[in-house]
MARTIDO-728400 format. One record per atom (N, C-alpha, C): x, y, z; atom name; residue number from 1; residue in three letters. Coordinates in nm, 4 decimals, padded with zeros to 6 digits. Layout:
<gutis>
{{X, Y, Z}, "CA", NUM, "ala"}
...
</gutis>
This chain:
<gutis>
{{19.9655, 12.4408, 30.5603}, "N", 1, "met"}
{{19.8468, 12.5030, 30.6160}, "CA", 1, "met"}
{{19.7318, 12.5008, 30.5156}, "C", 1, "met"}
{{19.7641, 12.5138, 30.3867}, "N", 2, "gly"}
{{19.6611, 12.5120, 30.2843}, "CA", 2, "gly"}
{{19.5897, 12.3790, 30.2783}, "C", 2, "gly"}
{{19.6641, 12.2701, 30.2984}, "N", 3, "lys"}
{{19.6042, 12.1368, 30.2943}, "CA", 3, "lys"}
{{19.5064, 12.1175, 30.4103}, "C", 3, "lys"}
{{19.5427, 12.1662, 30.5298}, "N", 4, "asp"}
{{19.4529, 12.1559, 30.6452}, "CA", 4, "asp"}
{{19.3251, 12.2351, 30.6226}, "C", 4, "asp"}
{{19.3378, 12.3526, 30.5636}, "N", 5, "thr"}
{{19.2201, 12.4348, 30.5367}, "CA", 5, "thr"}
{{19.1285, 12.3662, 30.4371}, "C", 5, "thr"}
{{19.1866, 12.3109, 30.3297}, "N", 6, "asp"}
{{19.1060, 12.2389, 30.2311}, "CA", 6, "asp"}
{{19.0357, 12.1202, 30.2944}, "C", 6, "asp"}
{{19.1065, 12.0495, 30.3812}, "N", 7, "leu"}
{{19.0495, 11.9328, 30.4480}, "CA", 7, "leu"}
{{18.9336, 11.9735, 30.5381}, "C", 7, "leu"}
{{18.9504, 12.0814, 30.6129}, "N", 8, "ser"}
{{18.8425, 12.1242, 30.7027}, "CA", 8, "ser"}
{{18.7227, 12.1734, 30.6230}, "C", 8, "ser"}
{{18.7472, 12.2418, 30.5116}, "N", 9, "ile"}
{{18.6357, 12.2862, 30.4274}, "CA", 9, "ile"}
{{18.5633, 12.1659, 30.3692}, "C", 9, "ile"}
{{18.6385, 12.0655, 30.3222}, "N", 10, "thr"}
{{18.5772, 11.9444, 30.2674}, "CA", 10, "thr"}
{{18.4965, 11.8719, 30.3743}, "C", 10, "thr"}
{{18.5548, 11.8565, 30.4930}, "N", 11, "ala"}
{{18.4830, 11.7894, 30.6021}, "CA", 11, "ala"}
{{18.3579, 11.8675, 30.6394}, "C", 11, "ala"}
{{18.3689, 11.9997, 30.6416}, "N", 12, "tyr"}
{{18.2528, 12.0828, 30.6752}, "CA", 12, "tyr"}
{{18.1430, 12.0657, 30.5710}, "C", 12, "tyr"}
{{18.1818, 12.0654, 30.4433}, "N", 13, "arg"}
{{18.0811, 12.0483, 30.3375}, "CA", 13, "arg"}
{{18.0134, 11.9121, 30.3463}, "C", 13, "arg"}
{{18.0928, 11.8102, 30.3726}, "N", 14, "val"}
{{18.0355, 11.6760, 30.3842}, "CA", 14, "val"}
{{17.9393, 11.6704, 30.5021}, "C", 14, "val"}
{{17.9823, 11.7232, 30.6173}, "N", 15, "leu"}
{{17.8946, 11.7211, 30.7343}, "CA", 15, "leu"}
{{17.7695, 11.8041, 30.7109}, "C", 15, "leu"}
{{17.7861, 11.9190, 30.6470}, "N", 16, "gln"}
{{17.6704, 12.0028, 30.6177}, "CA", 16, "gln"}
{{17.5737, 11.9276, 30.5266}, "C", 16, "gln"}
{{17.6275, 11.8579, 30.4288}, "N", 17, "tyr"}
{{17.5450, 11.7805, 30.3364}, "CA", 17, "tyr"}
{{17.4713, 11.6690, 30.4098}, "C", 17, "tyr"}
{{17.5410, 11.6015, 30.5000}, "N", 18, "val"}
{{17.4802, 11.4910, 30.5741}, "CA", 18, "val"}
{{17.3769, 11.5426, 30.6730}, "C", 18, "val"}
{{17.4118, 11.6495, 30.7449}, "N", 19, "val"}
{{17.3210, 11.7021, 30.8465}, "CA", 19, "val"}
{{17.1903, 11.7474, 30.7836}, "C", 19, "val"}
{{17.1964, 11.8002, 30.6631}, "N", 20, "trp"}
{{17.0736, 11.8439, 30.5974}, "CA", 20, "trp"}
{{17.0020, 11.7284, 30.5286}, "C", 20, "trp"}
{{17.0430, 11.6062, 30.5528}, "N", 21, "gly"}
{{16.9662, 11.4901, 30.5080}, "CA", 21, "gly"}
{{17.0096, 11.4329, 30.3747}, "C", 21, "gly"}
{{17.1221, 11.4766, 30.3209}, "N", 22, "gly"}
{{17.1681, 11.4231, 30.1932}, "CA", 22, "gly"}
{{17.2460, 11.2947, 30.2116}, "C", 22, "gly"}
{{17.2701, 11.2285, 30.1028}, "N", 23, "lys"}
{{17.3524, 11.1076, 30.1043}, "CA", 23, "lys"}
{{17.4838, 11.1390, 30.0340}, "C", 23, "lys"}
{{17.5922, 11.0906, 30.0899}, "N", 24, "ile"}
{{17.7223, 11.1141, 30.0291}, "CA", 24, "ile"}
{{17.7486, 11.0050, 29.9260}, "C", 24, "ile"}
{{17.7877, 11.0420, 29.8046}, "N", 25, "pro"}
{{17.8251, 10.9392, 29.7067}, "CA", 25, "pro"}
{{17.9441, 10.8580, 29.7574}, "C", 25, "pro"}
{{17.9487, 10.7298, 29.7213}, "N", 26, "ser"}
{{18.0537, 10.6423, 29.7746}, "CA", 26, "ser"}
{{18.1927, 10.6857, 29.7287}, "C", 26, "ser"}
{{18.2028, 10.7429, 29.6086}, "N", 27, "leu"}
{{18.3323, 10.7909, 29.5612}, "CA", 27, "leu"}
{{18.3842, 10.9024, 29.6512}, "C", 27, "leu"}
{{18.2959, 10.9929, 29.6879}, "N", 28, "leu"}
{{18.3340, 11.1018, 29.7781}, "CA", 28, "leu"}
{{18.3690, 11.0467, 29.9161}, "C", 28, "leu"}
{{18.2975, 10.9415, 29.9576}, "N", 29, "asn"}
{{18.3292, 10.8749, 30.0846}, "CA", 29, "asn"}
{{18.4734, 10.8273, 30.0881}, "C", 29, "asn"}
{{18.5127, 10.7568, 29.9820}, "N", 30, "glu"}
{{18.6480, 10.7011, 29.9774}, "CA", 30, "glu"}
{{18.7529, 10.8114, 29.9731}, "C", 30, "glu"}
{{18.7255, 10.9155, 29.8940}, "N", 31, "lys"}
{{18.8213, 11.0258, 29.8822}, "CA", 31, "lys"}
{{18.8374, 11.0979, 30.0161}, "C", 31, "lys"}
{{18.7252, 11.1267, 30.0811}, "N", 32, "leu"}
{{18.7309, 11.1963, 30.2097}, "CA", 32, "leu"}
{{18.7962, 11.1079, 30.3157}, "C", 32, "leu"}
{{18.7649, 10.9785, 30.3135}, "N", 33, "ala"}
{{18.8242, 10.8867, 30.4111}, "CA", 33, "ala"}
{{18.9761, 10.8824, 30.3953}, "C", 33, "ala"}
{{19.0236, 10.8790, 30.2709}, "N", 34, "arg"}
{{19.1687, 10.8808, 30.2479}, "CA", 34, "arg"}
{{19.2305, 11.0097, 30.3009}, "C", 34, "arg"}
{{19.1641, 11.1232, 30.2763}, "N", 35, "arg"}
{{19.2189, 11.2516, 30.3213}, "CA", 35, "arg"}
{{19.2183, 11.2626, 30.4734}, "C", 35, "arg"}
{{19.1207, 11.1990, 30.5370}, "N", 36, "leu"}
{{19.1152, 11.2016, 30.6833}, "CA", 36, "leu"}
{{19.2016, 11.0929, 30.7454}, "C", 36, "leu"}
{{19.2548, 11.0028, 30.6640}, "N", 37, "gly"}
{{19.3391, 10.8959, 30.7146}, "CA", 37, "gly"}
{{19.2614, 10.7864, 30.7832}, "C", 37, "gly"}
{{19.1430, 10.7567, 30.7343}, "N", 38, "thr"}
{{19.0598, 10.6520, 30.7934}, "CA", 38, "thr"}
{{18.9933, 10.5732, 30.6808}, "C", 38, "thr"}
{{18.9133, 10.4741, 30.7177}, "N", 39, "ser"}
{{18.8435, 10.3940, 30.6169}, "CA", 39, "ser"}
{{18.7014, 10.4479, 30.5975}, "C", 39, "ser"}
{{18.6375, 10.4159, 30.4839}, "N", 40, "pro"}
{{18.5002, 10.4629, 30.4620}, "CA", 40, "pro"}
{{18.4021, 10.4160, 30.5695}, "C", 40, "pro"}
{{18.4220, 10.2941, 30.6230}, "N", 41, "ser"}
{{18.3301, 10.2475, 30.7278}, "CA", 41, "ser"}
{{18.3479, 10.3296, 30.8557}, "C", 41, "ser"}
{{18.4736, 10.3631, 30.8889}, "N", 42, "asn"}
{{18.4959, 10.4500, 31.0047}, "CA", 42, "asn"}
{{18.4370, 10.5880, 30.9812}, "C", 42, "asn"}
{{18.4463, 10.6355, 30.8575}, "N", 43, "leu"}
{{18.3887, 10.7658, 30.8245}, "CA", 43, "leu"}
{{18.2384, 10.7642, 30.8471}, "C", 43, "leu"}
{{18.1741, 10.6531, 30.8075}, "N", 44, "his"}
{{18.0301, 10.6406, 30.8315}, "CA", 44, "his"}
{{17.9994, 10.6429, 30.9809}, "C", 44, "his"}
{{18.0822, 10.5757, 31.0607}, "N", 45, "gln"}
{{18.0604, 10.5766, 31.2057}, "CA", 45, "gln"}
{{18.0764, 10.7170, 31.2625}, "C", 45, "gln"}
{{18.1766, 10.7910, 31.2136}, "N", 46, "ile"}
{{18.1969, 10.9284, 31.2607}, "CA", 46, "ile"}
{{18.0763, 11.0147, 31.2243}, "C", 46, "ile"}
{{18.0305, 11.0020, 31.1007}, "N", 47, "ile"}
{{17.9161, 11.0817, 31.0554}, "CA", 47, "ile"}
{{17.7908, 11.0427, 31.1325}, "C", 47, "ile"}
{{17.7715, 10.9121, 31.1562}, "N", 48, "asp"}
{{17.6565, 10.8681, 31.2355}, "CA", 48, "asp"}
{{17.6612, 10.9263, 31.3759}, "C", 48, "asp"}
{{17.7810, 10.9305, 31.4347}, "N", 49, "lys"}
{{17.7964, 10.9882, 31.5684}, "CA", 49, "lys"}
{{17.7629, 11.1373, 31.5676}, "C", 49, "lys"}
{{17.8150, 11.2078, 31.4662}, "N", 50, "leu"}
{{17.7924, 11.3524, 31.4603}, "CA", 50, "leu"}
{{17.6468, 11.3877, 31.4339}, "C", 50, "leu"}
{{17.5759, 11.3006, 31.3659}, "N", 51, "thr"}
{{17.4363, 11.3304, 31.3348}, "CA", 51, "thr"}
{{17.3391, 11.2557, 31.4250}, "C", 51, "thr"}
{{17.3908, 11.1860, 31.5264}, "N", 52, "ser"}
{{17.3007, 11.1123, 31.6155}, "CA", 52, "ser"}
{{17.2253, 11.2089, 31.7062}, "C", 52, "ser"}
{{17.1096, 11.1646, 31.7488}, "N", 53, "gln"}
{{17.0233, 11.2498, 31.8308}, "CA", 53, "gln"}
{{17.0891, 11.2842, 31.9641}, "C", 53, "gln"}
{{17.1625, 11.1895, 32.0247}, "N", 54, "glu"}
{{17.2251, 11.2154, 32.1540}, "CA", 54, "glu"}
{{17.3303, 11.3255, 32.1420}, "C", 54, "glu"}
{{17.4104, 11.3193, 32.0358}, "N", 55, "tyr"}
{{17.5150, 11.4199, 32.0166}, "CA", 55, "tyr"}
{{17.4534, 11.5569, 31.9917}, "C", 55, "tyr"}
{{17.3465, 11.5586, 31.9139}, "N", 56, "ile"}
{{17.2818, 11.6858, 31.8824}, "CA", 56, "ile"}
{{17.2213, 11.7469, 32.0080}, "C", 56, "ile"}
{{17.1608, 11.6649, 32.0921}, "N", 57, "leu"}
{{17.0992, 11.7173, 32.2139}, "CA", 57, "leu"}
{{17.2024, 11.7666, 32.3139}, "C", 57, "leu"}
{{17.3248, 11.7131, 32.3068}, "N", 58, "glu"}
{{17.4282, 11.7554, 32.4004}, "CA", 58, "glu"}
{{17.4806, 11.8947, 32.3695}, "C", 58, "glu"}
{{17.4564, 11.9446, 32.2520}, "N", 59, "arg"}
{{17.5117, 12.0733, 32.2120}, "CA", 59, "arg"}
{{17.4211, 12.1863, 32.2598}, "C", 59, "arg"}
{{17.4442, 12.2332, 32.3817}, "N", 60, "asn"}
{{17.3744, 12.3481, 32.4400}, "CA", 60, "asn"}
{{17.2237, 12.3322, 32.4482}, "C", 60, "asn"}
{{17.1735, 12.2111, 32.4413}, "N", 61, "gly"}
{{17.0301, 12.1910, 32.4560}, "CA", 61, "gly"}
{{16.9493, 12.2277, 32.3337}, "C", 61, "gly"}
{{17.0139, 12.2578, 32.2217}, "N", 62, "phe"}
{{16.9408, 12.2942, 32.1015}, "CA", 62, "phe"}
{{16.9624, 12.1888, 31.9940}, "C", 62, "phe"}
{{16.8742, 12.1884, 31.8961}, "N", 63, "tyr"}
{{16.8827, 12.0932, 31.7858}, "CA", 63, "tyr"}
{{16.9625, 12.1522, 31.6706}, "C", 63, "tyr"}
{{17.0414, 12.0674, 31.6067}, "N", 64, "trp"}
{{17.0928, 12.1020, 31.4750}, "CA", 64, "trp"}
{{16.9836, 12.0656, 31.3765}, "C", 64, "trp"}
{{16.9876, 12.1188, 31.2567}, "N", 65, "pro"}
{{16.8763, 12.0944, 31.1639}, "CA", 65, "pro"}
{{16.8794, 11.9559, 31.0996}, "C", 65, "pro"}
{{16.8556, 11.8526, 31.1787}, "N", 66, "thr"}
{{16.8398, 11.7187, 31.1220}, "CA", 66, "thr"}
{{16.6950, 11.7036, 31.0784}, "C", 66, "thr"}
{{16.6637, 11.5925, 31.0156}, "N", 67, "asp"}
{{16.5269, 11.5715, 30.9686}, "CA", 67, "asp"}
{{16.4288, 11.5714, 31.0844}, "C", 67, "asp"}
{{16.4643, 11.5037, 31.1957}, "N", 68, "asn"}
{{16.3747, 11.4997, 31.3110}, "CA", 68, "asn"}
{{16.3507, 11.6389, 31.3668}, "C", 68, "asn"}
{{16.4579, 11.7160, 31.3812}, "N", 69, "ala"}
{{16.4440, 11.8493, 31.4384}, "CA", 69, "ala"}
{{16.3649, 11.9397, 31.3448}, "C", 69, "ala"}
{{16.3888, 11.9267, 31.2138}, "N", 70, "lys"}
{{16.3138, 12.0100, 31.1202}, "CA", 70, "lys"}
{{16.1653, 11.9792, 31.1302}, "C", 70, "lys"}
{{16.1291, 11.8516, 31.1427}, "N", 71, "ser"}
{{15.9878, 11.8181, 31.1526}, "CA", 71, "ser"}
{{15.9301, 11.8661, 31.2851}, "C", 71, "ser"}
{{16.0098, 11.8611, 31.3938}, "N", 72, "glu"}
{{15.9616, 11.9125, 31.5219}, "CA", 72, "glu"}
{{15.9343, 12.0617, 31.5134}, "C", 72, "glu"}
{{16.0292, 12.1363, 31.4541}, "N", 73, "phe"}
{{16.0107, 12.2804, 31.4464}, "CA", 73, "phe"}
{{15.8978, 12.3164, 31.3515}, "C", 73, "phe"}
{{15.8815, 12.2424, 31.2423}, "N", 74, "ser"}
{{15.7708, 12.2730, 31.1522}, "CA", 74, "ser"}
{{15.6384, 12.2433, 31.2211}, "C", 74, "ser"}
{{15.6354, 12.1400, 31.3064}, "N", 75, "his"}
{{15.5144, 12.1109, 31.3829}, "CA", 75, "his"}
{{15.4805, 12.2286, 31.4738}, "C", 75, "his"}
{{15.5821, 12.2851, 31.5391}, "N", 76, "ile"}
{{15.5583, 12.3993, 31.6272}, "CA", 76, "ile"}
{{15.5118, 12.5194, 31.5465}, "C", 76, "ile"}
{{15.5761, 12.5447, 31.4322}, "N", 77, "arg"}
{{15.5357, 12.6592, 31.3497}, "CA", 77, "arg"}
{{15.3917, 12.6440, 31.3027}, "C", 77, "arg"}
{{15.3551, 12.5243, 31.2545}, "N", 78, "asn"}
{{15.2182, 12.5020, 31.2088}, "CA", 78, "asn"}
{{15.1201, 12.5163, 31.3235}, "C", 78, "asn"}
{{15.1545, 12.4635, 31.4390}, "N", 79, "ala"}
{{15.0652, 12.4735, 31.5542}, "CA", 79, "ala"}
{{15.0490, 12.6187, 31.5971}, "C", 79, "ala"}
{{15.1573, 12.6960, 31.5908}, "N", 80, "lys"}
{{15.1466, 12.8376, 31.6262}, "CA", 80, "lys"}
{{15.0538, 12.9101, 31.5300}, "C", 80, "lys"}
{{15.0652, 12.8807, 31.4006}, "N", 81, "lys"}
{{14.9785, 12.9457, 31.3023}, "CA", 81, "lys"}
{{14.8322, 12.9097, 31.3266}, "C", 81, "lys"}
{{14.8065, 12.7826, 31.3495}, "N", 82, "ile"}
{{14.6687, 12.7384, 31.3710}, "CA", 82, "ile"}
{{14.6135, 12.7980, 31.4998}, "C", 82, "ile"}
{{14.6944, 12.7972, 31.6057}, "N", 83, "thr"}
{{14.6489, 12.8528, 31.7329}, "CA", 83, "thr"}
{{14.6253, 13.0022, 31.7210}, "C", 83, "thr"}
{{14.7125, 13.0716, 31.6492}, "N", 84, "leu"}
{{14.6931, 13.2150, 31.6285}, "CA", 84, "leu"}
{{14.5643, 13.2406, 31.5518}, "C", 84, "leu"}
{{14.5366, 13.1587, 31.4508}, "N", 85, "ala"}
{{14.4123, 13.1736, 31.3751}, "CA", 85, "ala"}
{{14.2911, 13.1505, 31.4647}, "C", 85, "ala"}
{{14.2979, 13.0485, 31.5504}, "N", 86, "ile"}
{{14.1868, 13.0221, 31.6426}, "CA", 86, "ile"}
{{14.1696, 13.1385, 31.7391}, "C", 86, "ile"}
{{14.2821, 13.1890, 31.7909}, "N", 87, "phe"}
{{14.2739, 13.2991, 31.8862}, "CA", 87, "phe"}
{{14.2178, 13.4243, 31.8199}, "C", 87, "phe"}
{{14.2665, 13.4562, 31.6991}, "N", 88, "leu"}
{{14.2165, 13.5756, 31.6303}, "CA", 88, "leu"}
{{14.0693, 13.5611, 31.5943}, "C", 88, "leu"}
{{14.0272, 13.4414, 31.5608}, "N", 89, "ser"}
{{13.8855, 13.4222, 31.5304}, "CA", 89, "ser"}
{{13.7998, 13.4278, 31.6562}, "C", 89, "ser"}
{{13.8603, 13.4066, 31.7732}, "N", 90, "ser"}
{{13.7811, 13.4149, 31.8967}, "CA", 90, "ser"}
{{13.7708, 13.5579, 31.9489}, "C", 90, "ser"}
{{13.8526, 13.6513, 31.8958}, "N", 91, "ile"}
{{13.8469, 13.7904, 31.9434}, "CA", 91, "ile"}
{{13.7095, 13.8536, 31.9206}, "C", 91, "ile"}
{{13.6467, 13.8390, 31.8021}, "N", 92, "pro"}
{{13.5115, 13.8971, 31.7878}, "CA", 92, "pro"}
{{13.4126, 13.8404, 31.8890}, "C", 92, "pro"}
{{13.4239, 13.7117, 31.9190}, "N", 93, "phe"}
{{13.3338, 13.6530, 32.0181}, "CA", 93, "phe"}
{{13.3589, 13.7131, 32.1565}, "C", 93, "phe"}
{{13.4863, 13.7366, 32.1876}, "N", 94, "ile"}
{{13.5181, 13.7972, 32.3170}, "CA", 94, "ile"}
{{13.4615, 13.9389, 32.3238}, "C", 94, "ile"}
{{13.4722, 14.0143, 32.2136}, "N", 95, "leu"}
{{13.4167, 14.1504, 32.2118}, "CA", 95, "leu"}
{{13.2648, 14.1489, 32.2249}, "C", 95, "leu"}
{{13.2000, 14.0575, 32.1528}, "N", 96, "val"}
{{13.0539, 14.0456, 32.1642}, "CA", 96, "val"}
{{13.0162, 14.0090, 32.3070}, "C", 96, "val"}
{{13.0914, 13.9170, 32.3652}, "N", 97, "ala"}
{{13.0631, 13.8774, 32.5032}, "CA", 97, "ala"}
{{13.0796, 13.9957, 32.5973}, "C", 97, "ala"}
{{13.1821, 14.0765, 32.5749}, "N", 98, "tyr"}
{{13.2046, 14.1934, 32.6605}, "CA", 98, "tyr"}
{{13.0879, 14.2916, 32.6491}, "C", 98, "tyr"}
{{13.0391, 14.3116, 32.5257}, "N", 99, "leu"}
{{12.9254, 14.4019, 32.5080}, "CA", 99, "leu"}
{{12.7993, 14.3444, 32.5717}, "C", 99, "leu"}
{{12.7833, 14.2119, 32.5625}, "N", 100, "leu"}
{{12.6659, 14.1504, 32.6248}, "CA", 100, "leu"}
{{12.6741, 14.1542, 32.7769}, "C", 100, "leu"}
{{12.7959, 14.1550, 32.8302}, "N", 101, "leu"}
{{12.8105, 14.1618, 32.9753}, "CA", 101, "leu"}
{{12.7692, 14.2987, 33.0270}, "C", 101, "leu"}
{{12.7807, 14.3998, 32.9417}, "N", 102, "asp"}
{{12.7375, 14.5348, 32.9755}, "CA", 102, "asp"}
{{12.7911, 14.5763, 33.1125}, "C", 102, "asp"}
{{12.9226, 14.5970, 33.1224}, "N", 103, "pro"}
{{12.9811, 14.6226, 33.2541}, "CA", 103, "pro"}
{{12.9363, 14.7541, 33.3172}, "C", 103, "pro"}
{{12.8846, 14.8464, 33.2344}, "N", 104, "phe"}
{{12.8463, 14.9769, 33.2894}, "CA", 104, "phe"}
{{12.6978, 14.9854, 33.3225}, "C", 104, "phe"}
{{12.6215, 14.8857, 33.2817}, "N", 105, "gly"}
{{12.4777, 14.8890, 33.3072}, "CA", 105, "gly"}
{{12.4376, 14.7937, 33.4182}, "C", 105, "gly"}
{{12.3082, 14.7792, 33.4316}, "N", 106, "lys"}
{{12.2555, 14.6877, 33.5329}, "CA", 106, "lys"}
{{12.2690, 14.5437, 33.4835}, "C", 106, "lys"}
{{12.2778, 14.4482, 33.5748}, "N", 107, "pro"}
{{12.2795, 14.3075, 33.5337}, "CA", 107, "pro"}
{{12.1489, 14.2704, 33.4634}, "C", 107, "pro"}
{{12.1582, 14.1898, 33.3607}, "N", 108, "his"}
{{12.0389, 14.1452, 33.2896}, "CA", 108, "his"}
{{12.0596, 14.0025, 33.2410}, "C", 108, "his"}
{{11.9571, 13.9472, 33.1758}, "N", 109, "glu"}
{{11.9608, 13.8050, 33.1393}, "CA", 109, "glu"}
{{12.0633, 13.7734, 33.0299}, "C", 109, "glu"}
{{12.1060, 13.8728, 32.9537}, "N", 110, "met"}
{{12.2031, 13.8470, 32.8475}, "CA", 110, "met"}
{{12.3451, 13.8289, 32.9016}, "C", 110, "met"}
{{12.3662, 13.8609, 33.0269}, "N", 111, "gln"}
{{12.4999, 13.8413, 33.0832}, "CA", 111, "gln"}
{{12.5382, 13.6936, 33.0838}, "C", 111, "gln"}
{{12.4411, 13.6073, 33.1021}, "N", 112, "phe"}
{{12.4702, 13.4638, 33.0991}, "CA", 112, "phe"}
{{12.5241, 13.4232, 32.9620}, "C", 112, "phe"}
{{12.4598, 13.4742, 32.8568}, "N", 113, "val"}
{{12.5056, 13.4446, 32.7207}, "CA", 113, "val"}
{{12.6453, 13.5021, 32.6993}, "C", 113, "val"}
{{12.6697, 13.6222, 32.7494}, "N", 114, "gly"}
{{12.8009, 13.6855, 32.7359}, "CA", 114, "gly"}
{{12.9097, 13.6050, 32.8041}, "C", 114, "gly"}
{{12.8831, 13.5623, 32.9275}, "N", 115, "trp"}
{{12.9826, 13.4818, 32.9990}, "CA", 115, "trp"}
{{13.0039, 13.3481, 32.9300}, "C", 115, "trp"}
{{12.8983, 13.2913, 32.8727}, "N", 116, "ser"}
{{12.9110, 13.1631, 32.8016}, "CA", 116, "ser"}
{{13.0020, 13.1768, 32.6804}, "C", 116, "ser"}
{{12.9790, 13.2821, 32.6013}, "N", 117, "ile"}
{{13.0620, 13.3030, 32.4820}, "CA", 117, "ile"}
{{13.2060, 13.3314, 32.5226}, "C", 117, "ile"}
{{13.2231, 13.4143, 32.6236}, "N", 118, "phe"}
{{13.3567, 13.4506, 32.6699}, "CA", 118, "phe"}
{{13.4321, 13.3266, 32.7196}, "C", 118, "phe"}
{{13.3657, 13.2475, 32.8019}, "N", 119, "gly"}
{{13.4286, 13.1269, 32.8561}, "CA", 119, "gly"}
{{13.4613, 13.0248, 32.7487}, "C", 119, "gly"}
{{13.3694, 13.0059, 32.6549}, "N", 120, "ser"}
{{13.3952, 12.9074, 32.5492}, "CA", 120, "ser"}
{{13.5077, 12.9530, 32.4567}, "C", 120, "ser"}
{{13.5188, 13.0842, 32.4324}, "N", 121, "ser"}
{{13.6283, 13.1343, 32.3477}, "CA", 121, "ser"}
{{13.7625, 13.1117, 32.4148}, "C", 121, "ser"}
{{13.7727, 13.1429, 32.5426}, "N", 122, "leu"}
{{13.8984, 13.1207, 32.6140}, "CA", 122, "leu"}
{{13.9306, 12.9721, 32.6253}, "C", 122, "leu"}
{{13.8277, 12.8920, 32.6491}, "N", 123, "thr"}
{{13.8487, 12.7473, 32.6566}, "CA", 123, "thr"}
{{13.9003, 12.6933, 32.5239}, "C", 123, "thr"}
{{13.8416, 12.7410, 32.4137}, "N", 124, "leu"}
{{13.8860, 12.6981, 32.2815}, "CA", 124, "leu"}
{{14.0318, 12.7345, 32.2582}, "C", 124, "leu"}
{{14.0726, 12.8525, 32.3017}, "N", 125, "phe"}
{{14.2110, 12.8962, 32.2839}, "CA", 125, "phe"}
{{14.3067, 12.8055, 32.3609}, "C", 125, "phe"}
{{14.2755, 12.7770, 32.4873}, "N", 126, "phe"}
{{14.3663, 12.6938, 32.5668}, "CA", 126, "phe"}
{{14.3626, 12.5473, 32.5242}, "C", 126, "phe"}
{{14.2495, 12.5018, 32.4752}, "N", 127, "val"}
{{14.2432, 12.3659, 32.4205}, "CA", 127, "val"}
{{14.3316, 12.3563, 32.2968}, "C", 127, "val"}
{{14.3290, 12.4620, 32.2144}, "N", 128, "ala"}
{{14.4155, 12.4630, 32.0957}, "CA", 128, "ala"}
{{14.5620, 12.4597, 32.1367}, "C", 128, "ala"}
{{14.5985, 12.5362, 32.2379}, "N", 129, "leu"}
{{14.7374, 12.5354, 32.2854}, "CA", 129, "leu"}
{{14.7790, 12.3966, 32.3320}, "C", 129, "leu"}
{{14.6953, 12.3341, 32.4117}, "N", 130, "ser"}
{{14.7334, 12.2033, 32.4655}, "CA", 130, "ser"}
{{14.7240, 12.0935, 32.3595}, "C", 130, "ser"}
{{14.6263, 12.1028, 32.2696}, "N", 131, "tyr"}
{{14.6104, 11.9997, 32.1671}, "CA", 131, "tyr"}
{{14.7303, 11.9953, 32.0742}, "C", 131, "tyr"}
{{14.7772, 12.1100, 32.0314}, "N", 132, "phe"}
{{14.8903, 12.1128, 31.9394}, "CA", 132, "phe"}
{{15.0224, 12.0994, 32.0124}, "C", 132, "phe"}
{{15.0209, 12.0938, 32.1434}, "N", 133, "gly"}
{{15.1409, 12.0653, 32.2204}, "CA", 133, "gly"}
{{15.2429, 12.1763, 32.2247}, "C", 133, "gly"}
{{15.2007, 12.2990, 32.2013}, "N", 134, "ile"}
{{15.2975, 12.4092, 32.2003}, "CA", 134, "ile"}
{{15.3600, 12.4260, 32.3378}, "C", 134, "ile"}
{{15.2790, 12.4197, 32.4407}, "N", 135, "ile"}
{{15.3318, 12.4388, 32.5761}, "CA", 135, "ile"}
{{15.4323, 12.3282, 32.6086}, "C", 135, "ile"}
{{15.3981, 12.2033, 32.5767}, "N", 136, "asp"}
{{15.4894, 12.0914, 32.6027}, "CA", 136, "asp"}
{{15.6185, 12.1050, 32.5239}, "C", 136, "asp"}
{{15.6079, 12.1442, 32.3966}, "N", 137, "lys"}
{{15.7277, 12.1577, 32.3133}, "CA", 137, "lys"}
{{15.8187, 12.2673, 32.3670}, "C", 137, "lys"}
{{15.7614, 12.3793, 32.4063}, "N", 138, "leu"}
{{15.8435, 12.4891, 32.4573}, "CA", 138, "leu"}
{{15.9097, 12.4509, 32.5891}, "C", 138, "leu"}
{{15.8395, 12.3790, 32.6741}, "N", 139, "ile"}
{{15.8989, 12.3346, 32.8005}, "CA", 139, "ile"}
{{16.0123, 12.2363, 32.7726}, "C", 139, "ile"}
{{15.9921, 12.1440, 32.6780}, "N", 140, "met"}
{{16.0968, 12.0461, 32.6468}, "CA", 140, "met"}
{{16.2199, 12.1125, 32.5867}, "C", 140, "met"}
{{16.2015, 12.2166, 32.5045}, "N", 141, "leu"}
{{16.3161, 12.2840, 32.4441}, "CA", 141, "leu"}
{{16.3970, 12.3612, 32.5470}, "C", 141, "leu"}
{{16.3354, 12.4014, 32.6566}, "N", 142, "arg"}
{{16.4046, 12.4804, 32.7575}, "CA", 142, "arg"}
{{16.4708, 12.3944, 32.8645}, "C", 142, "arg"}
{{16.4436, 12.2636, 32.8668}, "N", 143, "gln"}
{{16.5026, 12.1781, 32.9694}, "CA", 143, "gln"}
{{16.6512, 12.1598, 32.9439}, "C", 143, "gln"}
{{16.7331, 12.1683, 33.0480}, "N", 144, "pro"}
{{16.8771, 12.1476, 33.0283}, "CA", 144, "pro"}
{{16.9074, 12.0008, 33.0007}, "C", 144, "pro"}
{{17.0129, 11.9785, 32.9251}, "N", 145, "thr"}
{{17.0555, 11.8416, 32.8978}, "CA", 145, "thr"}
{{17.1556, 11.7985, 33.0041}, "C", 145, "thr"}
{{17.1986, 11.6723, 32.9975}, "N", 146, "lys"}
{{17.2915, 11.6190, 33.0977}, "CA", 146, "lys"}
{{17.4229, 11.6959, 33.0999}, "C", 146, "lys"}
{{17.4722, 11.7368, 32.9821}, "N", 147, "ser"}
{{17.6025, 11.8033, 32.9765}, "CA", 147, "ser"}
{{17.5974, 11.9459, 33.0306}, "C", 147, "ser"}
{{17.4778, 12.0060, 33.0360}, "N", 148, "asn"}
{{17.4665, 12.1438, 33.0849}, "CA", 148, "asn"}
{{17.4445, 12.1519, 33.2353}, "C", 148, "asn"}
{{17.4138, 12.0399, 33.2992}, "N", 149, "gln"}
{{17.3806, 12.0448, 33.4422}, "CA", 149, "gln"}
{{17.5049, 12.0439, 33.5273}, "C", 149, "gln"}
</gutis>
């Protein structure tokens, strides 16, 4: 039982190392291949299969942290930060527009300016959302994969 545990820990460490984008030294390849009862080339095929995009997408519709997935998630995080900054910077304009609209007073000529600022601020926010693709990314992450249907 101890040998099986050591083997699974070794395989887990190797897979963890590969999944996070590292390269396995060839000496470790040969040693692990011998322990698994296979050849180093077969080991490479197994690792390629485990880290392939199709296999990763089949696992509950979520990504494992491969290089592609890490860059996708960092893109979403950066886009969220930028969009949040744009939205927060548009709040003063929305407040100014609300004051210019003067909802409790009579209509006046400054209401046009208020509606213009208000509309442009909201437009800027939604343009930022669509430009950085946050809506598309979130929709794609929620779509079921073939194995879940």
